[in-house]
C-alpha positions as CSV (number, residue, x, y, z in Angstrom):
1,M,33.2,91.5,-5.8
2,N,31.8,94.8,-4.6
3,Y,29.2,93.6,-1.9
4,K,30.3,95.9,1.0
5,L,28.8,99.3,1.6
6,H,31.3,102.1,0.9
7,N,31.5,105.9,1.8
8,L,29.0,105.8,4.6
9,S,28.7,108.6,7.0
10,T,29.6,107.7,10.7
11,E,26.0,107.9,11.5
12,D,24.8,105.7,8.7
13,E,27.7,103.1,9.5
14,S,26.3,102.9,13.1
15,F,22.7,102.5,11.8
16,V,23.8,99.7,9.6
17,T,25.9,98.0,12.3
18,S,22.8,98.0,14.5
19,G,20.4,97.0,11.7
20,E,18.3,100.1,11.9
21,K,19.2,100.8,8.3
22,L,19.7,98.2,5.5
23,P,20.4,98.3,1.7
24,V,17.1,97.1,0.3
25,M,17.0,96.1,-3.3
26,E,13.3,95.5,-3.4
27,E,10.3,94.6,-1.2
28,F,6.9,93.2,-2.3
29,Y,3.9,91.1,-1.2
30,T,3.5,87.9,-3.2
31,I,3.0,84.1,-3.1
32,Q,6.1,82.0,-2.1
33,G,7.2,80.0,-5.0
34,E,9.9,77.6,-3.7
35,G,10.6,75.0,-1.0
36,F,8.4,74.0,1.9
37,N,6.4,77.2,2.0
38,T,5.4,77.1,-1.6
39,G,1.8,78.6,-2.1
40,K,1.8,80.7,1.1
41,A,1.5,84.5,1.0
42,A,4.5,86.3,2.3
43,Y,6.1,89.8,2.2
44,F,9.6,89.6,0.5
45,I,12.4,91.9,1.6
46,R,15.6,91.4,-0.7
47,I,18.6,92.9,0.8
48,G,21.5,94.0,-1.4
49,G,25.1,92.6,-1.0
50,C,26.4,89.1,-1.9
51,D,30.0,87.7,-2.3
52,I,28.9,84.1,-3.1
53,G,28.9,84.7,-6.8
54,C,26.7,81.9,-8.2
55,H,27.2,82.0,-12.0
56,W,23.6,81.0,-12.5
57,C,22.2,83.5,-10.1
58,D,18.9,85.2,-11.3
59,V,19.4,88.3,-9.3
60,K,23.0,89.4,-9.9
61,E,21.8,92.9,-9.6
62,S,21.5,92.2,-5.9
63,W,25.3,91.6,-5.6
64,N,26.5,95.2,-5.3
65,A,25.0,96.7,-2.1
66,N,25.9,100.2,-3.1
67,Q,23.4,100.1,-6.0
68,H,20.6,99.9,-3.6
69,P,19.2,102.6,-1.1
70,L,20.0,102.5,2.5
71,V,16.6,102.6,4.1
72,I,15.2,102.9,7.6
73,T,14.3,99.4,8.8
74,K,11.3,100.6,10.7
75,N,9.9,102.1,7.5
76,V,10.3,98.5,5.8
77,V,8.3,97.0,8.9
78,K,5.6,99.6,8.5
79,N,5.3,98.6,4.7
80,V,4.8,95.0,5.8
81,I,2.1,96.1,8.3
82,D,0.3,98.2,5.6
83,Q,0.1,95.2,3.3
84,K,-1.4,93.2,6.3
85,A,1.1,90.5,5.7
86,D,1.5,87.9,8.5
87,S,4.8,86.3,7.2
88,V,8.1,87.9,5.8
89,V,10.8,86.3,3.8
90,I,14.3,87.8,4.1
91,T,16.4,87.0,1.1
92,G,19.1,88.6,-1.0
93,G,21.8,88.8,-2.1
94,E,23.1,87.3,1.1
95,P,21.1,88.7,4.0
96,L,23.3,87.5,6.9
97,I,26.1,89.9,5.9
98,Y,24.0,92.3,7.9
99,N,22.8,92.4,11.5
100,L,19.1,91.2,11.4
101,D,18.3,91.4,15.0
102,F,16.7,94.7,14.9
103,L,14.4,93.9,11.9
104,T,13.2,90.6,13.2
105,K,12.6,92.1,16.6
106,E,10.3,94.7,15.1
107,L,8.4,92.2,13.0
108,K,8.0,89.8,16.0
109,R,6.6,92.6,18.0
110,Q,3.9,92.9,15.4
111,G,3.2,89.1,15.5
112,I,4.6,88.6,12.1
113,K,6.4,85.4,11.2
114,T,10.0,85.5,10.0
115,F,11.5,83.3,7.3
116,I,15.0,83.6,5.8
117,E,16.8,82.1,2.9
118,T,20.5,82.1,3.2
119,S,23.7,80.4,1.9
120,G,24.7,80.0,5.6
121,A,28.2,81.5,4.9
122,Y,27.9,84.1,7.6
123,P,27.0,83.9,11.4
124,F,23.3,84.0,12.1
125,S,21.6,87.1,13.5
126,G,17.8,87.6,13.9
127,T,15.1,85.4,15.3
128,W,13.5,82.9,12.8
129,D,10.4,80.8,12.5
130,W,11.8,79.1,9.5
131,I,15.3,78.9,8.1
132,C,15.9,77.8,4.6
133,L,19.5,76.8,4.0
134,S,20.5,76.9,0.4
135,P,24.3,76.1,0.4
136,K,26.6,77.1,-2.5
137,K,29.9,75.5,-3.5
138,T,31.7,78.8,-4.0
139,I,31.5,79.6,-0.2
140,L,30.2,76.7,2.1
141,P,28.0,77.2,5.0
142,L,29.6,77.7,8.4
143,Q,29.5,74.4,10.2
144,E,27.3,75.6,13.0
145,N,24.6,76.8,10.5
146,Y,23.8,73.3,9.1
147,K,22.0,72.2,12.4
148,L,19.9,75.4,12.5
149,A,18.2,74.7,9.1
150,N,14.5,73.7,9.0
151,E,15.0,73.2,5.2
152,L,17.9,72.4,3.0
153,K,17.3,73.5,-0.6
154,V,19.9,72.7,-3.1
155,I,20.0,74.3,-6.6
156,I,20.8,71.6,-9.2
157,Y,22.6,72.8,-12.3
158,N,24.2,69.6,-13.4
159,K,24.3,65.9,-12.5
160,H,27.2,66.3,-10.0
161,D,25.2,68.7,-7.9
162,I,22.9,65.9,-6.9
163,T,26.0,64.0,-5.4
164,W,27.0,67.2,-3.7
165,A,23.5,67.7,-2.3
166,E,23.7,64.3,-0.6
167,E,27.0,65.3,1.0
168,Q,25.2,68.5,2.3
169,A,22.3,66.5,3.6
170,K,24.6,64.5,5.9
171,Q,25.3,67.7,7.9
172,V,21.9,69.0,8.6
173,S,19.6,67.7,11.5
174,K,17.5,64.6,11.0
175,D,14.3,66.8,11.0
176,C,15.5,69.0,8.3
177,L,13.4,68.9,5.1
178,L,15.4,68.1,2.0
179,Y,14.7,69.7,-1.4
180,L,16.3,69.6,-4.8
181,Q,15.5,72.4,-7.2
182,P,16.4,72.6,-10.8
183,E,18.2,75.8,-12.0
184,W,15.5,77.6,-14.0
185,S,17.3,77.8,-17.3
186,K,18.0,74.1,-17.3
187,A,14.7,72.9,-15.7
188,A,13.5,71.0,-18.8
189,E,16.8,69.1,-18.9
190,L,17.1,68.4,-15.2
191,I,13.6,67.7,-14.1
192,P,13.5,64.1,-15.4
193,L,16.9,63.4,-13.8
194,I,15.8,64.7,-10.4
195,V,12.4,62.8,-10.6
196,E,14.3,59.6,-11.0
197,F,16.6,60.3,-8.2
198,V,13.7,61.3,-5.7
199,K,11.9,58.1,-6.7
200,T,14.8,56.1,-5.3
201,H,16.0,58.5,-2.6
202,T,12.6,59.3,-1.0
203,K,13.9,61.4,1.9
204,W,14.2,64.1,-0.8
205,R,11.5,66.4,-2.3
206,I,11.4,68.5,-5.4
207,S,11.1,72.2,-5.3
208,L,10.2,74.1,-8.5
209,Q,10.2,77.9,-8.9
210,S,6.4,78.0,-9.2
211,H,6.2,81.7,-9.1
212,K,7.9,81.8,-12.5
213,Y,5.2,79.6,-13.9
214,M,2.6,82.0,-12.4
215,H,4.4,85.0,-13.7
216,I,4.6,86.8,-10.4
217,P,7.5,88.1,-8.5
């Protein structure tokens, strides 16, 4: 899978290593649609590049980092400020492929809250107010990342995924919030199954992709 940046100049390679430039697929101000922070306004920054390869991924165009422009991180922060957003969600792709220390430092300096959604397959960088760990079977989270999660969100594509979600839940901290989220294309089929499970396993909550019902990004 072509998730790494290629043919960078020495200067750009240095900027990517420091986090002063990032391959940004898209950025937009919207309402969060999933998990604990559903319904809150947030500025989304989607970074290109991913080697996790979920077959049901709805942003496969994010996988190849080379298809997305390498942008100056400070300019992205300026865009957040211009929108007067007070929270930012960093997502992907898999954002932890990159050094996010510089980005989060600049956001924090402006008093902006920083949230991330990650598979946890790479070591953490950056400073975070909220960490949503969304583990994938193809490449499991690093063991040390489980305990960092504020929220565990498992995408459910079939019945066995619920059993796997329970296994993942054993590895996070006791204070971590637990969410099951039906994969969008199979939501009608899976929601009744998830509802019945949550009724008898009340530590879990249900996450729905409410932004898709609202027809917003």
